[in-house]
Each structure stands twice: as structure tokens, then as C-alpha cells.
N, C-alpha and C positions, 0 to 999 in steps of 0.2 A: 503549563506542561507538568504532568505527573512523572516523576523519575523514580523508578524502582530498581533495586538490586536483585538479581536472580543468579543462581548457580546453574551449572549444567543439569539438564533434566527437570528444572523447576519451571513453572508456568505462571502466566498471568491470564485471567479470564476477563473478557469484556462482554457485558450482557446488554442487548438491545431488546427490550420487551422479553419475549420468550426465546430469543435467539442468543446463543452463546458462541463466542469466538475465543479460541484458546491459542495463545502464543507461548511456545515452549522453546527454551534455550537448548538447542541440539548440540552445539559444539562451540568452543572458544579456541581460536587459533592465533598464532603469531606472537607478537611482542617485540619484534625486531624494528627495523627502520620504518616499515609501513604501519606499525602499530598493531593493535589487536583487531581481529575480525570475529564477529559473533554470528553464528548461523542460527536462524530462528525458524522454527516450524510453525505453520499457521493452520489451524483446523477451523474451517468456516463452512456454512452451508453453501452448496453450489450456486445458489442464486445471488450470493454476495460476491462481487468482483474483488479480487485481491491483486494489487500491483505494487511493484517497487515505485517509489516516489517519482523517479525520473521517467518511468514508463507512463505513469498516470499523467504527468505534466505534458508529455508528448501527445497522448491521447486527447487531452483537453485542448491543446493547440489545434488539433485536426478536426475536432467536432464542435467546438463552441464558437459562435460568432464573436467578434470583438477583438480587442488587443491582447488579451491574455487569460490565464486561468483564474478568473475572479470568483467563480462559483465553487460550491462544495462538490465533493465526489458524489457520483450518482445522478447528477443533473446533466446528463449528456443530451445535447441537441445537435443533430447532424446538419451541416451546412448543405445547401442545395448544390448539386454538381453543375459545373459550367457546361453549356452545350458544346458539343464537339464541332470544330469547324474552323 
């Protein structure tokens, strides 16, 4: 895992071929009992799905066959629906 330090309004760019995804630190909040919270803005082409991890894991449980999310993002395979009755 690459770990970077960024201040408010600073960005990290991820490039995939000619596709550029920009992650910008929008706000840093808190510091009390619950710790700090960082708001991140993400600029990505519309054809690239962007999800929070817990949402992605829930999607994977619903669309992938098998016991869990063993594959990588973007490899969604829908399960056949059960016949009503």
C-alpha cells in the first residue's frame, strides 16, 4: 500500500492508460473522541464506477457467485434469479 500525506485542496492522481482519476482532499474534520474524518473528492470518467468499500463489498455479495468477494472490482457477474413460485 502506498501511503501519501496531503493537505486540504491537494490531490493525488491515478492514471490507467490515458484515463486519469483525481483524488482531492476537500476537508479535514474532527479530532475529538471519534478521531479525524477526511472528505475526499473523486474526479473520474462516468464509465468508471466509484464506491465506498462497504458499498462495493455489498454489491459483490449480491452479484458474484460463491462465498465472498474474491475477485477484483469491475468483474461483476450477475447471479441468475430464482423462479417465482
